[in-house]
MARVO-795680 format. One record per residue (C-alpha): residue in one letter; x, y, z; residue number from 1. Coordinates in Angstrom, 1 decimal. Layout:
BEGIN
+------+--------+--------+--------+------+
| resn |     xx |     yy |     zz | resi |
+------+--------+--------+--------+------+
|    A |      X |      Y |      Z |  NUM |
...
+------+--------+--------+--------+------+
% end
This chain:
BEGIN
+------+--------+--------+--------+------+
| resn |     xx |     yy |     zz | resi |
+------+--------+--------+--------+------+
|    M |   49.5 |  -22.0 |   53.4 |    1 |
|    Y |   51.1 |  -24.0 |   50.7 |    2 |
|    A |   53.9 |  -26.5 |   51.0 |    3 |
|    I |   54.9 |  -29.7 |   49.2 |    4 |
|    S |   56.6 |  -32.7 |   50.6 |    5 |
|    G |   60.2 |  -33.3 |   49.5 |    6 |
|    M |   62.0 |  -36.2 |   47.8 |    7 |
|    K |   63.4 |  -38.7 |   50.3 |    8 |
|    S |   60.9 |  -41.4 |   51.5 |    9 |
|    E |   60.6 |  -42.0 |   55.2 |   10 |
|    P |   57.7 |  -44.4 |   55.7 |   11 |
|    E |   57.0 |  -43.8 |   59.4 |   12 |
|    T |   59.1 |  -41.1 |   60.9 |   13 |
|    D |   60.4 |  -37.6 |   60.0 |   14 |
|    A |   64.2 |  -38.0 |   59.9 |   15 |
|    R |   64.8 |  -34.5 |   61.3 |   16 |
|    T |   62.8 |  -35.1 |   64.5 |   17 |
|    A |   62.5 |  -38.9 |   64.7 |   18 |
|    R |   58.9 |  -38.5 |   65.6 |   19 |
|    E |   56.4 |  -41.0 |   64.4 |   20 |
|    H |   53.9 |  -39.8 |   61.9 |   21 |
|    H |   50.1 |  -40.1 |   62.6 |   22 |
|    P |   49.1 |  -43.8 |   62.1 |   23 |
|    V |   46.8 |  -42.9 |   59.1 |   24 |
|    F |   49.9 |  -42.2 |   57.0 |   25 |
|    R |   50.8 |  -45.9 |   57.1 |   26 |
|    R |   47.9 |  -46.6 |   54.8 |   27 |
|    F |   49.4 |  -44.4 |   52.1 |   28 |
|    P |   52.9 |  -45.5 |   51.0 |   29 |
|    C |   55.0 |  -42.7 |   49.6 |   30 |
|    W |   54.9 |  -42.2 |   45.8 |   31 |
|    E |   57.9 |  -42.3 |   43.6 |   32 |
|    G |   58.4 |  -41.8 |   39.8 |   33 |
|    R |   59.3 |  -39.2 |   37.2 |   34 |
|    V |   57.8 |  -35.8 |   37.5 |   35 |
|    P |   57.2 |  -33.9 |   34.2 |   36 |
|    E |   58.9 |  -30.5 |   33.8 |   37 |
|    G |   56.9 |  -27.6 |   35.2 |   38 |
|    L |   55.3 |  -29.8 |   37.9 |   39 |
|    I |   56.0 |  -30.8 |   41.5 |   40 |
|    V |   54.6 |  -33.8 |   43.4 |   41 |
|    N |   53.7 |  -34.9 |   46.9 |   42 |
|    F |   53.7 |  -38.2 |   48.6 |   43 |
|    L |   50.3 |  -39.2 |   47.2 |   44 |
|    G |   51.5 |  -38.6 |   43.7 |   45 |
|    A |   49.3 |  -35.4 |   43.3 |   46 |
|    M |   50.9 |  -32.9 |   41.0 |   47 |
|    S |   50.9 |  -29.1 |   41.1 |   48 |
|    R |   52.2 |  -26.7 |   38.5 |   49 |
|    V |   55.1 |  -24.5 |   39.5 |   50 |
|    D |   53.1 |  -21.5 |   38.1 |   51 |
|    F |   50.6 |  -21.8 |   41.0 |   52 |
|    F |   53.0 |  -20.6 |   43.7 |   53 |
|    E |   56.3 |  -18.9 |   43.6 |   54 |
|    S |   58.0 |  -21.2 |   46.0 |   55 |
|    Y |   57.2 |  -24.2 |   43.8 |   56 |
|    Q |   59.9 |  -23.0 |   41.4 |   57 |
|    S |   62.7 |  -23.7 |   43.9 |   58 |
|    I |   61.2 |  -27.1 |   44.8 |   59 |
|    S |   61.2 |  -28.1 |   41.1 |   60 |
|    R |   64.8 |  -26.9 |   40.6 |   61 |
|    G |   65.8 |  -29.2 |   43.5 |   62 |
|    Y |   64.6 |  -32.3 |   41.8 |   63 |
|    P |   67.3 |  -34.7 |   40.3 |   64 |
|    A |   68.3 |  -34.1 |   36.6 |   65 |
|    D |   66.2 |  -37.1 |   35.5 |   66 |
|    R |   63.3 |  -35.8 |   37.6 |   67 |
|    Y |   62.9 |  -39.2 |   39.2 |   68 |
|    V |   61.5 |  -38.3 |   42.7 |   69 |
|    R |   61.1 |  -40.4 |   45.8 |   70 |
|    T |   58.7 |  -38.5 |   48.0 |   71 |
|    Q |   58.4 |  -38.3 |   51.8 |   72 |
|    Y |   55.5 |  -37.5 |   54.1 |   73 |
|    P |   54.8 |  -33.9 |   54.9 |   74 |
|    P |   56.8 |  -32.1 |   57.6 |   75 |
|    F |   55.4 |  -31.4 |   61.1 |   76 |
|    E |   54.0 |  -27.9 |   60.5 |   77 |
|    E |   50.7 |  -26.1 |   60.3 |   78 |
|    E |   49.4 |  -28.1 |   57.3 |   79 |
|    Y |   50.2 |  -31.4 |   58.9 |   80 |
|    F |   46.8 |  -31.4 |   60.7 |   81 |
|    E |   45.0 |  -30.8 |   57.4 |   82 |
|    W |   46.7 |  -33.8 |   56.0 |   83 |
|    V |   45.5 |  -35.9 |   58.9 |   84 |
|    D |   41.9 |  -34.7 |   58.6 |   85 |
|    V |   41.8 |  -35.4 |   54.8 |   86 |
|    L |   43.4 |  -38.9 |   55.1 |   87 |
|    E |   41.3 |  -39.9 |   58.1 |   88 |
|    A |   38.1 |  -38.8 |   56.3 |   89 |
|    V |   39.1 |  -40.8 |   53.2 |   90 |
|    A |   40.0 |  -43.8 |   55.3 |   91 |
|    A |   36.7 |  -43.7 |   57.2 |   92 |
|    A |   34.4 |  -43.3 |   54.2 |   93 |
|    E |   31.9 |  -46.0 |   53.4 |   94 |
|    G |   30.2 |  -46.5 |   50.1 |   95 |
|    H |   30.7 |  -42.9 |   48.8 |   96 |
|    F |   33.0 |  -40.1 |   49.7 |   97 |
|    T |   31.8 |  -36.4 |   49.6 |   98 |
|    M |   34.0 |  -33.4 |   50.3 |   99 |
|    L |   33.6 |  -29.6 |   50.1 |  100 |
|    E |   36.7 |  -27.4 |   49.7 |  101 |
|    L |   35.7 |  -23.8 |   50.5 |  102 |
|    G |   38.1 |  -21.1 |   49.6 |  103 |
|    A |   39.9 |  -23.7 |   47.5 |  104 |
|    G |   42.6 |  -21.7 |   45.8 |  105 |
|    F |   43.7 |  -24.0 |   43.0 |  106 |
|    G |   41.9 |  -27.0 |   44.5 |  107 |
|    R |   44.9 |  -28.6 |   46.1 |  108 |
|    W |   43.1 |  -30.5 |   48.9 |  109 |
|    T |   40.5 |  -31.8 |   46.4 |  110 |
|    A |   43.3 |  -33.2 |   44.3 |  111 |
|    N |   44.9 |  -34.7 |   47.4 |  112 |
|    A |   41.7 |  -36.3 |   48.5 |  113 |
|    A |   41.1 |  -37.7 |   45.0 |  114 |
|    A |   44.6 |  -39.2 |   44.9 |  115 |
|    A |   44.2 |  -40.7 |   48.4 |  116 |
|    L |   40.9 |  -42.3 |   47.3 |  117 |
|    R |   42.6 |  -43.9 |   44.3 |  118 |
|    R |   45.4 |  -45.2 |   46.4 |  119 |
|    L |   43.2 |  -46.6 |   49.1 |  120 |
|    S |   39.7 |  -47.6 |   48.1 |  121 |
|    G |   38.6 |  -46.3 |   44.7 |  122 |
|    L |   35.3 |  -45.3 |   46.2 |  123 |
|    P |   32.9 |  -43.2 |   44.1 |  124 |
|    H |   33.1 |  -39.6 |   45.2 |  125 |
|    T |   31.6 |  -36.1 |   44.9 |  126 |
|    F |   33.6 |  -32.9 |   45.3 |  127 |
|    V |   32.2 |  -29.4 |   45.7 |  128 |
|    V |   35.0 |  -26.9 |   45.1 |  129 |
|    V |   34.4 |  -23.2 |   45.6 |  130 |
|    E |   36.7 |  -20.3 |   44.8 |  131 |
|    A |   36.0 |  -16.7 |   43.9 |  132 |
|    E |   39.4 |  -15.3 |   42.7 |  133 |
|    P |   39.3 |  -15.7 |   38.9 |  134 |
|    T |   42.9 |  -16.6 |   38.3 |  135 |
|    H |   42.9 |  -19.2 |   41.0 |  136 |
|    F |   39.6 |  -20.5 |   39.7 |  137 |
|    G |   41.2 |  -21.1 |   36.3 |  138 |
|    W |   44.2 |  -22.8 |   37.9 |  139 |
|    L |   41.7 |  -24.9 |   39.9 |  140 |
|    V |   40.2 |  -26.3 |   36.7 |  141 |
|    Q |   43.7 |  -27.0 |   35.3 |  142 |
|    N |   44.8 |  -28.7 |   38.5 |  143 |
|    L |   41.9 |  -31.1 |   38.5 |  144 |
|    L |   42.6 |  -32.0 |   34.9 |  145 |
|    D |   46.3 |  -32.5 |   35.6 |  146 |
|    N |   45.4 |  -34.9 |   38.4 |  147 |
|    A |   42.8 |  -36.8 |   36.4 |  148 |
|    V |   40.0 |  -35.9 |   38.8 |  149 |
|    D |   36.8 |  -37.1 |   37.0 |  150 |
|    S |   34.8 |  -34.0 |   36.0 |  151 |
|    N |   31.6 |  -36.0 |   36.4 |  152 |
|    S |   32.3 |  -36.2 |   40.2 |  153 |
|    V |   33.1 |  -32.5 |   40.6 |  154 |
|    R |   30.9 |  -29.4 |   41.0 |  155 |
|    L |   32.9 |  -26.3 |   40.5 |  156 |
|    V |   31.5 |  -23.0 |   41.9 |  157 |
|    Q |   33.1 |  -19.7 |   41.1 |  158 |
|    A |   31.9 |  -17.7 |   44.1 |  159 |
|    A |   32.9 |  -16.4 |   47.5 |  160 |
|    V |   31.5 |  -18.4 |   50.4 |  161 |
|    A |   29.5 |  -16.1 |   52.7 |  162 |
|    G |   26.8 |  -16.1 |   55.3 |  163 |
|    K |   24.1 |  -15.8 |   52.7 |  164 |
|    S |   23.9 |  -16.2 |   48.9 |  165 |
|    G |   23.9 |  -13.1 |   46.7 |  166 |
|    K |   26.7 |  -10.7 |   45.8 |  167 |
|    V |   29.8 |   -9.5 |   47.9 |  168 |
|    G |   32.8 |   -7.4 |   47.3 |  169 |
|    F |   36.0 |   -9.4 |   47.0 |  170 |
|    H |   39.8 |   -8.9 |   46.6 |  171 |
|    V |   40.9 |  -10.2 |   43.2 |  172 |
|    R |   44.1 |  -10.4 |   41.1 |  173 |
|    E |   46.9 |   -7.9 |   42.2 |  174 |
|    T |   46.5 |   -6.4 |   45.6 |  175 |
|    Q |   48.7 |   -4.6 |   48.1 |  176 |
|    Y |   49.6 |   -8.0 |   49.5 |  177 |
|    G |   50.6 |   -9.6 |   46.2 |  178 |
|    G |   49.1 |  -11.4 |   43.2 |  179 |
|    P |   47.6 |  -14.8 |   42.6 |  180 |
|    G |   51.0 |  -16.5 |   42.2 |  181 |
|    N |   52.4 |  -15.5 |   45.6 |  182 |
|    W |   49.4 |  -14.7 |   47.8 |  183 |
|    Y |   46.3 |  -16.8 |   48.7 |  184 |
|    G |   44.7 |  -14.5 |   51.2 |  185 |
|    Q |   42.0 |  -13.1 |   48.9 |  186 |
|    C |   38.9 |  -12.4 |   51.0 |  187 |
|    I |   35.5 |  -10.7 |   51.2 |  188 |
|    G |   35.7 |   -7.0 |   51.5 |  189 |
|    G |   37.4 |   -6.0 |   48.2 |  190 |
|    S |   36.1 |   -3.7 |   45.5 |  191 |
|    Q |   35.3 |   -6.4 |   42.9 |  192 |
|    V |   31.7 |   -7.6 |   43.1 |  193 |
|    V |   31.4 |  -11.4 |   42.8 |  194 |
|    E |   28.8 |  -14.1 |   43.4 |  195 |
|    A |   28.4 |  -15.4 |   46.9 |  196 |
|    A |   27.2 |  -18.8 |   47.9 |  197 |
|    S |   26.1 |  -19.8 |   51.4 |  198 |
|    L |   27.0 |  -23.0 |   53.0 |  199 |
|    G |   23.4 |  -24.0 |   53.4 |  200 |
|    T |   22.9 |  -23.6 |   49.6 |  201 |
|    L |   26.0 |  -25.7 |   48.9 |  202 |
|    L |   24.8 |  -28.4 |   51.3 |  203 |
|    D |   21.2 |  -28.5 |   50.2 |  204 |
|    P |   21.6 |  -31.1 |   47.3 |  205 |
|    L |   23.9 |  -33.3 |   49.4 |  206 |
|    H |   23.0 |  -36.1 |   51.8 |  207 |
|    V |   26.1 |  -37.0 |   53.8 |  208 |
|    V |   29.4 |  -35.1 |   53.7 |  209 |
|    D |   32.6 |  -36.7 |   54.9 |  210 |
|    L |   34.6 |  -33.6 |   55.1 |  211 |
|    I |   34.3 |  -29.8 |   54.8 |  212 |
|    D |   37.8 |  -28.2 |   54.4 |  213 |
|    I |   37.3 |  -24.4 |   54.8 |  214 |
|    D |   39.8 |  -21.6 |   54.6 |  215 |
|    V |   37.9 |  -18.4 |   53.9 |  216 |
|    Q |   40.3 |  -15.7 |   55.4 |  217 |
|    G |   38.2 |  -14.5 |   58.3 |  218 |
|    A |   34.7 |  -15.3 |   57.2 |  219 |
|    E |   34.7 |  -18.8 |   58.7 |  220 |
|    F |   32.3 |  -18.1 |   61.6 |  221 |
|    D |   30.0 |  -16.0 |   59.4 |  222 |
|    V |   29.8 |  -18.9 |   57.0 |  223 |
|    L |   29.4 |  -21.8 |   59.4 |  224 |
|    E |   27.1 |  -20.3 |   62.1 |  225 |
|    P |   24.0 |  -19.7 |   59.8 |  226 |
|    A |   24.3 |  -23.3 |   58.5 |  227 |
|    A |   24.6 |  -24.9 |   62.0 |  228 |
|    E |   21.4 |  -27.0 |   61.5 |  229 |
|    E |   22.6 |  -28.3 |   58.1 |  230 |
|    L |   26.1 |  -29.0 |   59.4 |  231 |
|    D |   24.8 |  -31.1 |   62.3 |  232 |
|    A |   22.4 |  -33.0 |   60.1 |  233 |
|    K |   24.7 |  -33.8 |   57.2 |  234 |
|    V |   28.4 |  -33.3 |   57.9 |  235 |
|    K |   30.8 |  -35.8 |   59.6 |  236 |
|    R |   34.0 |  -33.7 |   60.0 |  237 |
|    V |   35.1 |  -30.1 |   59.5 |  238 |
|    H |   38.6 |  -28.8 |   59.2 |  239 |
|    I |   38.9 |  -25.0 |   59.6 |  240 |
|    G |   41.7 |  -22.5 |   59.0 |  241 |
|    T |   41.1 |  -19.8 |   61.5 |  242 |
|    H |   42.0 |  -16.1 |   61.4 |  243 |
|    G |   41.6 |  -14.5 |   64.9 |  244 |
|    P |   40.9 |  -15.1 |   68.5 |  245 |
|    K |   37.2 |  -13.9 |   68.4 |  246 |
|    I |   36.5 |  -16.2 |   65.4 |  247 |
|    E |   38.2 |  -19.1 |   67.2 |  248 |
|    E |   36.1 |  -18.5 |   70.4 |  249 |
|    G |   33.0 |  -18.2 |   68.3 |  250 |
|    L |   33.7 |  -21.5 |   66.6 |  251 |
|    H |   34.2 |  -23.2 |   69.9 |  252 |
|    S |   30.9 |  -21.9 |   71.1 |  253 |
|    L |   29.1 |  -23.0 |   67.9 |  254 |
|    F |   30.4 |  -26.5 |   67.8 |  255 |
|    G |   30.1 |  -26.8 |   71.6 |  256 |
|    R |   26.4 |  -26.0 |   71.3 |  257 |
|    L |   26.1 |  -28.7 |   68.7 |  258 |
|    G |   27.8 |  -31.2 |   70.9 |  259 |
|    W |   30.6 |  -31.9 |   68.5 |  260 |
|    K |   34.0 |  -33.3 |   69.5 |  261 |
|    C |   37.0 |  -31.1 |   69.2 |  262 |
|    L |   39.9 |  -33.2 |   67.8 |  263 |
|    R |   42.4 |  -30.3 |   67.8 |  264 |
|    S |   42.4 |  -26.6 |   68.2 |  265 |
|    Y |   45.5 |  -24.4 |   67.7 |  266 |
|    P |   45.3 |  -20.6 |   67.7 |  267 |
|    C |   46.6 |  -18.5 |   64.9 |  268 |
|    Q |   49.7 |  -16.3 |   65.0 |  269 |
|    G |   51.9 |  -18.1 |   67.5 |  270 |
|    K |   53.9 |  -21.1 |   68.6 |  271 |
|    V |   52.1 |  -24.1 |   70.1 |  272 |
|    E |   53.3 |  -27.3 |   71.7 |  273 |
|    T |   51.6 |  -30.2 |   69.9 |  274 |
|    E |   52.0 |  -34.0 |   70.0 |  275 |
|    W |   54.3 |  -33.5 |   67.0 |  276 |
|    G |   56.5 |  -30.9 |   68.7 |  277 |
|    T |   56.4 |  -27.1 |   68.8 |  278 |
|    I |   54.8 |  -25.7 |   65.7 |  279 |
|    T |   54.4 |  -22.2 |   64.5 |  280 |
|    F |   50.9 |  -21.3 |   63.2 |  281 |
|    H |   50.1 |  -18.5 |   60.8 |  282 |
|    D |   46.5 |  -19.5 |   60.3 |  283 |
|    G |   45.0 |  -21.3 |   63.3 |  284 |
|    V |   43.6 |  -24.8 |   63.0 |  285 |
|    Q |   40.4 |  -26.3 |   64.3 |  286 |
|    S |   39.1 |  -29.8 |   63.6 |  287 |
|    W |   35.7 |  -31.0 |   64.7 |  288 |
|    L |   33.9 |  -34.4 |   64.6 |  289 |
|    N |   30.2 |  -35.0 |   64.6 |  290 |
|    P |   29.3 |  -37.7 |   67.1 |  291 |
|    S |   26.1 |  -38.5 |   65.2 |  292 |
|    Y |   28.3 |  -40.2 |   62.7 |  293 |
|    Y |   31.4 |  -41.2 |   64.6 |  294 |
|    S |   30.0 |  -42.6 |   67.9 |  295 |
|    S |   31.0 |  -46.1 |   68.8 |  296 |
|    K |   28.6 |  -48.7 |   67.5 |  297 |
|    S |   28.1 |  -49.8 |   71.1 |  298 |
|    V |   26.7 |  -46.4 |   72.0 |  299 |
|    S |   22.9 |  -46.2 |   71.4 |  300 |
|    E |   21.3 |  -43.3 |   69.6 |  301 |
|    E |   19.7 |  -42.3 |   72.8 |  302 |
|    T |   23.0 |  -42.2 |   74.7 |  303 |
|    M |   24.7 |  -40.2 |   71.9 |  304 |
|    L |   21.9 |  -37.7 |   71.9 |  305 |
|    K |   22.2 |  -37.3 |   75.6 |  306 |
|    Q |   25.9 |  -36.7 |   75.3 |  307 |
|    K |   25.2 |  -34.0 |   72.7 |  308 |
|    L |   22.6 |  -32.4 |   74.9 |  309 |
|    E |   25.0 |  -32.4 |   77.9 |  310 |
|    A |   27.6 |  -30.7 |   75.7 |  311 |
|    A |   25.1 |  -28.1 |   74.5 |  312 |
|    R |   24.0 |  -27.4 |   78.0 |  313 |
|    A |   27.6 |  -27.0 |   79.2 |  314 |
|    E |   28.2 |  -24.5 |   76.5 |  315 |
|    A |   24.9 |  -22.7 |   77.3 |  316 |
|    G |   25.9 |  -22.5 |   80.9 |  317 |
|    R |   29.3 |  -21.1 |   80.0 |  318 |
|    L |   27.7 |  -18.5 |   77.8 |  319 |
|    W |   25.2 |  -17.6 |   80.5 |  320 |
|    A |   28.0 |  -17.2 |   83.1 |  321 |
|    E |   29.9 |  -15.0 |   80.6 |  322 |
|    L |   26.7 |  -12.9 |   80.1 |  323 |
|    E |   26.2 |  -12.4 |   83.8 |  324 |
|    K |   29.9 |  -11.4 |   84.2 |  325 |
|    I |   29.5 |   -8.8 |   81.4 |  326 |
|    Q |   26.3 |   -7.5 |   83.0 |  327 |
|    T |   28.0 |   -7.3 |   86.4 |  328 |
|    E |   30.9 |   -5.4 |   84.8 |  329 |
|    V |   28.5 |   -3.0 |   83.0 |  330 |
|    E |   26.6 |   -2.3 |   86.2 |  331 |
|    R |   29.9 |   -1.7 |   88.1 |  332 |
|    E |   31.0 |    0.7 |   85.4 |  333 |
|    R |   27.6 |    2.4 |   85.4 |  334 |
|    T |   27.8 |    2.8 |   89.2 |  335 |
|    A |   31.3 |    4.1 |   89.1 |  336 |
|    Y |   30.4 |    6.6 |   86.4 |  337 |
|    A |   27.4 |    7.8 |   88.4 |  338 |
|    A |   29.5 |    8.2 |   91.5 |  339 |
|    S |   32.3 |   10.1 |   89.6 |  340 |
|    K |   29.6 |   12.3 |   88.0 |  341 |
|    G |   28.2 |   13.0 |   91.5 |  342 |
|    R |   31.7 |   13.8 |   92.8 |  343 |
|    R |   32.3 |   16.2 |   89.9 |  344 |
|    L |   29.0 |   18.0 |   90.6 |  345 |
|    L |   29.9 |   18.4 |   94.3 |  346 |
|    E |   33.4 |   19.6 |   93.4 |  347 |
|    K |   31.8 |   22.2 |   91.0 |  348 |
|    A |   29.3 |   23.2 |   93.7 |  349 |
|    G |   32.1 |   23.6 |   96.3 |  350 |
|    S |   34.2 |   25.7 |   93.9 |  351 |
|    F |   31.2 |   27.9 |   93.2 |  352 |
|    R |   30.4 |   28.3 |   96.9 |  353 |
|    D |   34.0 |   29.3 |   97.6 |  354 |
|    R |   33.9 |   31.9 |   94.9 |  355 |
|    V |   30.6 |   33.6 |   95.9 |  356 |
|    A |   30.9 |   33.0 |   99.7 |  357 |
|    P |   34.5 |   32.8 |  100.9 |  358 |
|    A |   35.1 |   31.1 |  104.2 |  359 |
|    G |   34.6 |   33.3 |  107.3 |  360 |
|    T |   32.3 |   35.8 |  105.7 |  361 |
|    Q |   28.7 |   36.5 |  106.6 |  362 |
|    R |   27.7 |   35.4 |  103.1 |  363 |
|    R |   29.3 |   32.0 |  103.8 |  364 |
|    K |   27.4 |   31.6 |  107.1 |  365 |
|    L |   24.2 |   32.5 |  105.3 |  366 |
|    F |   25.0 |   30.0 |  102.5 |  367 |
|    D |   25.7 |   27.2 |  104.9 |  368 |
|    F |   22.5 |   28.0 |  106.9 |  369 |
|    V |   20.4 |   27.8 |  103.7 |  370 |
|    T |   22.0 |   24.5 |  102.4 |  371 |
|    R |   21.4 |   22.9 |  105.8 |  372 |
|    K |   17.8 |   23.8 |  105.7 |  373 |
|    I |   17.5 |   22.3 |  102.2 |  374 |
+------+--------+--------+--------+------+
% end
């Protein structure tokens, strides 16, 4: 999903709801200034070209004639939680900031993280940005140039993110759902063969990753599960756009086994009551924190490992109970099927008996005498 904050600055609350913003926003005052023609801006000062998304045209037309814009924080909607994860990851970084944006579109969240770093700390940084759709990949390159993201700090990968590296079919350019300028749901499964990169491969040259922001249109579990060991060893925080109940359940099981902390989890395709009011979710949202990096300094490594082990055991117990329930249901269905099959055989036998030996006949008496002997 793509949205841009508007013009009026409200430092701590959203005027429409009077709700306070997450405390992390206080560290990033709203930007104001002149916006060049053909661009729009958000509260960090990160620019986006109006060509990148159809709705950006109307936002640009709403700017004042002199294009001097006073921005405001983002509205309380689905993307709000992505903002929180990006800003918290930037604020918590020490020494160096590293982020992977997977299924990056035009690299909007990379540009946002770079702008936040400039505003807050100026830390050296590394961005790994992955996108398969060729038009979006070209826009990604342009967007990072527009936002002065140092090319020496960025690794651009034109590929689909998949469970393993190699080749996959992918939806590109114009599709039944729309083209690059009005649809960002391109995913694995199309007719165009593209390069594929696994998360393990992407993580291999990195040491510590502050944030993975992943939106891969239904492949999120397939991407994350094979790289579970690397995730646990190297990654501090993961923000996931989810695309279905089974995927969401699988992710809970995966991170539960790893002993990670779930910061927030909202299912896709529905309205959910959150701490910032009722929000409609198109994609779902999950946010996970690795306790190996975020445990309190007063917590010893031994205690932290015990906590992770307890969480893993709890998830294993849940999975075992679910397996036993499935086995019980399967056995019940098997027994019911066998019983119904037996009933059908008896009914057929009875029907045959009635045809060849009607009740009250000598043949029926002989039939009943023989079957009793058997």
